C-alpha positions as CSV (number, residue, x, y, z in Angstrom):
1,M,-0.3,-2.9,14.0
2,G,-1.4,-2.5,10.4
3,H,0.4,-0.2,7.9
4,R,4.0,0.8,8.6
5,Y,4.4,3.3,5.8
6,I,6.2,6.5,5.1
7,G,3.8,9.4,4.4
8,S,0.6,7.6,5.4
9,K,-2.2,10.1,5.8
10,S,-4.0,8.2,8.6
11,K,-3.0,10.8,11.2
12,I,-4.2,13.8,9.2
13,L,-7.1,12.2,7.4
14,D,-9.7,14.5,8.8
15,V,-7.8,17.5,7.7
16,V,-7.5,16.2,4.1
17,I,-11.1,15.1,3.8
18,D,-12.4,18.3,5.3
19,K,-10.4,20.4,2.9
20,I,-11.7,18.4,-0.1
21,G,-15.2,19.0,1.2
22,T,-14.7,22.7,1.0
23,L,-13.6,22.5,-2.7
24,V,-16.1,20.1,-4.3
25,P,-19.6,18.9,-3.3
26,E,-20.5,15.4,-2.1
27,R,-20.6,12.7,-4.8
28,S,-18.0,14.5,-6.9
29,H,-15.4,12.4,-8.7
30,I,-12.1,12.4,-6.9
31,T,-8.9,10.9,-8.1
32,D,-6.4,9.7,-5.5
33,L,-3.4,9.7,-7.9
34,M,-0.8,8.2,-5.6
35,T,-3.0,6.2,-3.2
36,G,-0.3,4.4,-1.2
37,T,-2.2,2.5,1.6
38,A,-5.5,3.8,0.0
39,T,-6.4,5.4,3.4
40,V,-7.7,8.6,1.7
41,A,-9.4,6.8,-1.1
42,I,-11.4,4.6,1.4
43,E,-12.4,7.6,3.5
44,L,-13.6,9.3,0.3
45,R,-15.8,6.3,-0.5
46,K,-17.2,6.5,3.0
47,K,-18.1,10.1,2.3
48,N,-20.0,9.2,-0.8
49,Y,-17.5,10.5,-3.4
50,Q,-16.8,8.7,-6.6
51,V,-13.2,7.5,-6.4
52,T,-10.5,6.6,-8.8
53,A,-7.4,5.3,-7.0
54,N,-4.0,4.8,-8.7
55,D,-0.5,3.8,-7.6
56,L,2.6,2.5,-9.2
57,M,3.0,-0.3,-6.5
58,T,1.2,-3.6,-6.7
59,Y,0.6,-3.8,-3.0
60,S,-1.2,-0.4,-3.2
61,Y,-3.4,-1.8,-6.0
62,H,-4.5,-4.7,-3.7
63,H,-5.1,-2.3,-0.8
64,A,-7.2,-0.1,-3.0
65,V,-9.3,-2.9,-4.5
66,T,-10.0,-4.2,-1.0
67,G,-11.1,-0.7,0.1
68,L,-13.1,0.3,-3.0
69,K,-14.4,-2.7,-4.9
70,L,-16.3,-4.8,-2.4
71,D,-20.1,-4.5,-2.0
72,S,-20.4,-7.5,0.3
73,I,-18.2,-10.1,2.0
74,P,-16.7,-12.3,-0.7
75,L,-18.1,-15.8,-0.8
76,F,-15.0,-17.7,-1.7
77,E,-17.2,-20.4,-3.2
78,G,-14.3,-21.7,-5.4
79,A,-12.1,-22.3,-2.3
80,S,-14.4,-24.7,-0.5
81,D,-12.1,-27.7,-1.2
82,F,-9.1,-25.9,0.2
83,I,-11.0,-24.8,3.3
84,S,-12.3,-28.3,4.0
85,S,-8.8,-29.7,3.6
86,K,-7.4,-27.4,6.3
87,I,-10.2,-27.1,8.9
88,S,-13.1,-29.2,9.9
89,A,-16.6,-28.1,11.0
90,K,-15.8,-28.7,14.6
91,D,-13.1,-26.0,14.3
92,F,-15.5,-23.2,13.5
93,G,-19.1,-24.2,13.9
94,N,-21.8,-22.8,11.6
95,N,-21.6,-19.1,12.3
96,L,-18.5,-18.1,10.4
97,S,-18.4,-16.7,6.9
98,N,-16.3,-18.3,4.2
99,Y,-14.0,-15.3,4.5
100,E,-13.4,-16.1,8.1
101,K,-13.0,-19.8,7.2
102,I,-10.4,-19.2,4.5
103,I,-8.3,-17.1,6.9
104,L,-8.4,-19.9,9.4
105,A,-7.5,-22.4,6.6
106,L,-4.5,-20.2,5.5
107,N,-3.3,-20.0,9.1
108,N,-3.1,-23.8,9.0
109,S,-0.9,-23.8,5.9
110,E,2.0,-26.2,6.0
111,P,5.3,-24.4,6.5
112,L,7.6,-24.5,3.5
113,K,11.3,-23.8,3.2
114,G,10.8,-21.7,0.1
115,Y,11.7,-18.2,-1.2
116,F,11.0,-16.2,2.0
117,W,12.7,-18.8,4.2
118,N,15.8,-18.9,2.0
119,E,16.2,-15.2,1.1
120,L,14.6,-13.4,4.1
121,S,15.1,-15.5,7.2
122,P,18.0,-16.2,9.5
123,S,18.0,-19.9,8.6
124,G,18.1,-19.4,4.9
125,T,20.9,-19.7,2.3
126,P,20.5,-16.6,0.1
127,K,21.9,-16.8,-3.4
128,N,23.6,-13.4,-3.6
129,T,25.1,-12.8,-0.2
130,E,27.0,-14.9,2.4
131,N,25.0,-13.9,5.5
132,P,21.3,-14.7,5.9
133,R,18.8,-11.9,6.1
134,S,16.4,-11.4,9.1
135,Y,13.3,-9.8,7.8
136,Y,11.2,-12.5,9.5
137,S,11.9,-15.3,11.9
138,S,12.6,-18.6,10.3
139,E,9.3,-20.0,11.5
140,N,7.3,-17.1,10.2
141,A,9.1,-17.0,6.8
142,A,8.3,-20.7,6.3
143,K,4.7,-20.0,7.2
144,I,4.6,-17.1,4.7
145,D,5.9,-19.4,2.0
146,G,3.2,-22.0,2.7
147,I,0.5,-19.4,2.7
148,R,1.8,-17.8,-0.6
149,L,1.8,-21.3,-2.2
150,N,-1.8,-22.0,-1.3
151,I,-3.0,-18.6,-2.5
152,A,-1.1,-18.9,-5.8
153,K,-2.5,-22.4,-6.4
154,M,-6.1,-21.3,-5.8
155,Y,-5.8,-18.3,-8.0
156,S,-4.0,-20.1,-10.9
157,Q,-6.8,-22.8,-10.7
158,N,-9.5,-20.1,-10.9
159,Q,-10.7,-20.9,-7.4
160,L,-10.5,-17.2,-6.4
161,T,-12.0,-14.2,-8.1
162,D,-9.8,-11.2,-8.7
163,N,-11.3,-9.3,-5.8
164,E,-10.9,-12.3,-3.5
165,Y,-7.3,-12.6,-4.6
166,S,-6.6,-8.9,-3.8
167,L,-8.3,-9.3,-0.4
168,L,-6.2,-12.3,0.6
169,L,-3.0,-10.6,-0.5
170,H,-4.0,-7.4,1.4
171,D,-4.5,-9.6,4.5
172,V,-1.1,-11.3,4.1
173,I,0.6,-7.9,3.8
174,M,-1.2,-6.6,6.9
175,G,-0.5,-9.8,8.9
176,T,3.2,-10.0,8.0
177,N,3.6,-6.3,8.7
178,D,2.9,-7.0,12.3
179,I,5.8,-9.5,12.7
180,A,8.3,-8.0,10.3
181,N,11.8,-7.5,11.8
182,I,12.3,-3.9,10.6
183,A,12.9,-0.6,12.2
184,G,10.5,1.4,10.0
185,T,10.7,0.5,6.3
186,Y,11.8,-2.6,4.5
187,G,14.9,-0.9,3.2
188,H,16.9,-3.2,5.6
189,H,16.2,-5.6,8.4
190,M,17.2,-5.5,12.0
191,S,20.4,-7.4,12.8
192,K,18.7,-9.4,15.6
193,L,15.1,-10.5,16.0
194,V,13.1,-8.1,18.1
195,G,10.1,-9.0,20.2
196,R,7.3,-8.6,17.7
197,A,9.3,-10.6,15.1
198,K,9.3,-13.6,17.4
199,T,5.5,-13.6,17.6
200,P,4.0,-16.3,15.4
201,L,2.4,-15.1,12.2
202,N,-1.4,-15.1,12.4
203,L,-3.5,-13.7,9.6
204,Y,-6.8,-12.0,10.5
205,T,-9.8,-10.8,8.6
206,S,-9.9,-7.1,7.7
207,K,-12.7,-4.7,8.6
208,L,-14.3,-4.2,5.2
209,L,-16.1,-1.2,3.9
210,L,-19.1,-2.7,2.2
211,K,-21.3,-0.4,0.2
212,D,-23.5,-1.0,-2.8
213,D,-21.5,1.4,-5.0
214,S,-18.4,-0.5,-6.2
215,E,-19.2,0.2,-9.8
216,R,-18.7,3.9,-9.2
217,H,-15.1,3.3,-8.2
218,E,-12.0,2.4,-10.2
219,V,-8.6,1.1,-9.3
220,K,-5.6,1.6,-11.6
221,Q,-1.9,0.8,-11.5
222,G,0.7,2.8,-13.3
223,Y,2.8,6.0,-13.4
224,A,0.9,9.0,-12.3
225,E,2.2,11.0,-15.3
226,E,0.6,8.5,-17.7
227,I,-2.5,7.6,-15.8
228,S,-3.5,11.2,-15.4
229,K,-4.0,11.5,-19.2
230,E,-6.7,8.9,-19.0
231,I,-8.8,10.5,-16.2
232,S,-11.4,13.2,-16.1
233,C,-12.5,14.2,-12.6
234,D,-13.6,17.1,-10.4
235,L,-10.6,17.1,-8.1
236,C,-7.3,15.3,-8.1
237,Y,-5.6,14.6,-4.7
238,I,-1.9,14.0,-5.0
239,D,0.2,12.8,-2.1
240,P,3.7,12.5,-3.7
241,P,6.9,11.2,-2.2
242,Y,8.5,13.9,-0.2
243,M,12.1,12.6,-0.2
244,K,14.7,10.8,-2.3
245,R,13.8,7.4,-0.8
246,Q,12.2,5.3,-3.5
247,Y,9.1,3.4,-2.3
248,A,9.9,0.5,-4.6
249,A,13.2,0.0,-2.8
250,N,12.0,0.7,0.7
251,Y,8.9,-1.7,0.4
252,H,10.4,-4.4,-1.9
253,V,9.3,-7.2,0.4
254,L,5.6,-6.0,0.3
255,E,5.9,-5.8,-3.5
256,T,7.1,-9.4,-3.6
257,L,4.1,-10.5,-1.4
258,A,1.7,-8.6,-3.7
259,R,3.1,-9.9,-6.9
260,G,3.4,-13.5,-5.6
261,D,6.8,-13.9,-7.4
262,E,10.3,-14.9,-6.5
263,P,12.6,-12.2,-7.8
264,E,16.4,-12.2,-7.5
265,A,17.3,-10.9,-4.1
266,I,20.2,-8.5,-4.5
267,G,22.8,-7.5,-2.0
268,V,22.8,-7.4,1.8
269,S,19.3,-6.0,1.9
270,G,17.9,-8.5,-0.6
271,L,16.3,-5.8,-2.8
272,R,14.2,-7.1,-5.7
273,P,14.9,-5.5,-9.1
274,W,12.8,-2.4,-8.8
275,R,13.9,0.1,-11.5
276,D,10.6,-0.7,-13.4
277,Q,8.9,1.3,-10.5
278,Y,11.3,4.2,-10.3
279,S,9.5,7.4,-9.4
280,N,10.6,10.8,-10.8
281,F,8.9,12.4,-7.8
282,C,11.8,11.2,-5.6
283,T,14.3,13.0,-7.9
284,K,14.9,16.8,-7.5
285,T,15.9,17.1,-11.2
286,K,12.8,15.4,-12.5
287,I,9.9,16.2,-10.1
288,R,9.0,19.5,-11.7
289,D,8.6,18.1,-15.2
290,S,6.4,15.2,-13.8
291,F,4.1,17.7,-12.0
292,R,3.9,19.8,-15.1
293,E,2.9,16.8,-17.2
294,I,0.0,16.0,-14.8
295,F,-1.3,19.6,-14.6
296,T,-1.0,20.0,-18.4
297,N,-2.6,16.7,-19.5
298,M,-5.2,15.8,-16.9
299,D,-8.8,16.9,-17.4
300,C,-9.2,18.4,-14.0
301,N,-9.5,22.0,-12.7
302,N,-8.8,21.4,-9.0
303,F,-5.6,19.8,-7.6
304,L,-5.0,19.3,-3.9
305,I,-1.4,18.4,-3.1
306,S,-0.1,17.2,0.3
307,Y,3.4,18.3,0.8
308,S,5.9,18.8,3.7
309,E,8.8,20.8,4.9
310,D,10.8,17.7,4.2
311,G,10.0,17.8,0.5
312,L,12.5,17.9,-2.2
313,L,11.0,21.3,-3.2
314,N,10.7,24.0,-0.6
315,L,7.4,25.9,-0.4
316,E,8.5,28.8,-2.5
317,D,9.8,26.5,-5.3
318,F,6.5,24.7,-5.2
319,K,4.5,27.9,-5.6
320,E,6.7,29.0,-8.5
321,L,6.1,25.7,-10.2
322,L,2.3,25.9,-9.7
323,T,1.6,29.6,-10.4
324,P,1.7,29.3,-14.3
325,F,-1.2,26.8,-14.1
326,G,-3.7,28.8,-12.0
327,D,-4.4,30.2,-8.5
328,V,-2.5,28.7,-5.6
329,Y,-3.8,28.6,-2.0
330,I,-1.9,27.0,0.9
331,D,-3.0,25.7,4.2
332,E,-0.3,24.9,6.8
333,F,-0.4,22.7,9.9
334,V,1.8,20.7,12.2
335,H,1.6,17.0,13.1
336,K,3.8,14.2,14.4
337,R,6.1,12.8,11.7
338,F,6.8,9.1,10.8
339,K,10.2,8.1,12.2
340,S,12.2,4.9,12.0
341,N,13.6,3.6,15.3
342,G,16.6,5.7,16.4
343,S,15.9,8.6,14.0
344,S,17.2,12.0,15.1
345,L,14.6,14.0,13.3
346,N,12.3,16.3,15.2
347,N,9.0,14.8,16.3
348,N,6.9,17.6,14.7
349,L,6.5,18.1,11.0
350,T,5.1,21.1,9.1
351,E,2.7,19.9,6.4
352,Y,1.0,21.8,3.6
353,L,-2.2,21.3,1.7
354,I,-1.7,23.1,-1.6
355,H,-4.8,23.9,-3.7
356,L,-4.2,24.6,-7.4
357,S,-7.3,26.0,-9.1
358,K,-6.8,26.1,-12.9
């Protein structure tokens, strides 16, 4: 299944990339300032652009590292003891890479009644609410806890490189996404386990983009308003949140997987403390000042912004915001919107690509 993510540009990727191609030449330096799943950043790398990817969320950081910073399949040389402790040669033969072997080994992790089992499964005893939460089946939550423990141990003992660590966390996020008991986001869980949530968790290797160019690309993590001050590039692509829903709250489970921590799980939904990742782009009273800060301080003359009819600002308000900074050009198109189960929203969504030329 892969990403289940509000605003993912996978369905309009060709439109975005084609537009960028009309604005700057191949091998130009592009910043993907709010990279999310890193879908656009990875496609830009495929097209031979130099890419800087940034996001506030830790899971986005690991997605971007996996997509931009690998030249070859990681060797996982430091993990040989763990691999041999979980699988034997007869299980895989001689034709598998160490990457394939470590995924098999992680799938053989011993289940553990840890944080995910206690806080996010039907069998758990959460600390801050009477009723258990059902983000994952009890069996899958215990499996996640076992896998998390093994990855954390290897990383703390310097048995994984930083890139290998990011890749494994990316794989855990992708694998657990497939069996999460949610309707659309992780803002809340389903009351009863649905079919896919009953499927046993099974990690799988990712299809990697391997090019001898990783030194050209950079991955950052931080607020767009601050990171933009550090970057000089030919074009900045911005895919901001369109609505009031904070990504840090709606994807708190993925953030916990990415950070490898055990935060206090608050309330019925089990939200992690997330105010340290609060985005002004989800607030109508603050979004304008944040955009102005980026346009004013970033060393870049071309900005391409994805926006939508669902956005906090309507199209005329957006044009009014941009006009003092330069010339504004707008492309409009329609595509199928992301919807949670049972949503009453229309299937079609009008999307805009807004080019600001300073």
